[in-house]
C-alpha positions, 0 to 999 in steps of 0.5 A: 729324724735326720733327712726327713721333713716334718710336714704336719705333725702334732707336737705330741705326735705319739698321742695324736698324729705325725707326718714326715716326708723325704724326697727320693733320688727319683724325685718322688716323695716318701711319707711316714703317716703316723696315727694314734688309733685311740685318738682317731677311733676311740676305744676300738683302737686300744688293742693296736693303738699305733699305726705308721703307714709308708706312702709314696707321692709321685707329683709327676704322675698326678694330673694338674686337676688332681693336684688342684683338687688336693689343694682345694680339699685342704684349703691351701693356695700355693701362692701363700706358701714360701717357694722352698716349702711348696713341694712339701705342702703339695705332698702333704695335701696329696696324702691328706686328699688320698693321692698317695701310693700305700707301700706298707703299714707298721703297727703295734701296742708299745714302743711308738718310736720303734714302730716309726723307725721300722717304717722309716727304714722300710721307706728308705729301703724302697728308695734304694731297691727298685725291684721292691718298689716295683713289687709294692706298686704293682700289688692290689690294695683294695677289693676292686683290685686297684694297684698301689700305683693306680690308687695313688693316681686316683685311677679306679677305672683301670681296676674296674676294667680288669677281671675277675668281676664280682658283685662288688666290682659290678656295683662300682662299675654301675656307679660309674655308668659302666655295663657289668663285667663278665 
């Protein structure tokens, strides 16, 4: 894919996995994260075997501690990586660790190249459209109400402090040593 860097794809990405990254003008990275659900989950994934997620990694928004944890998680020492490949390696580590902002997901049962192309076009649209990106980053992406931006930073405290408070959110608050919300 022109303009995109392979940051961890299998030779047969359709049947296994693929990951491509592109640096945007604002310095953030967009990642297309391809998963073959049959390979990942077995027969449960047969109805919709292909998923390509569009994710964003803003390295400047992540703490040094988070970046170190991401590198440790994948067993990578940046000193072992050529300087020109360090950003890509760090971005891939962040996505694997879970420090990426989920923007959109594309899936289907046929035509994997088209699914990936749709994801690529969407990522490129987000790179150019600040209003679209802002909307995608501000939307809740999990049951406790974390926004995509908070999720990408690993910041669950922000969502735990916002109402409404339900049983699930109060359970998470208790696990974090916080009193129940009202």
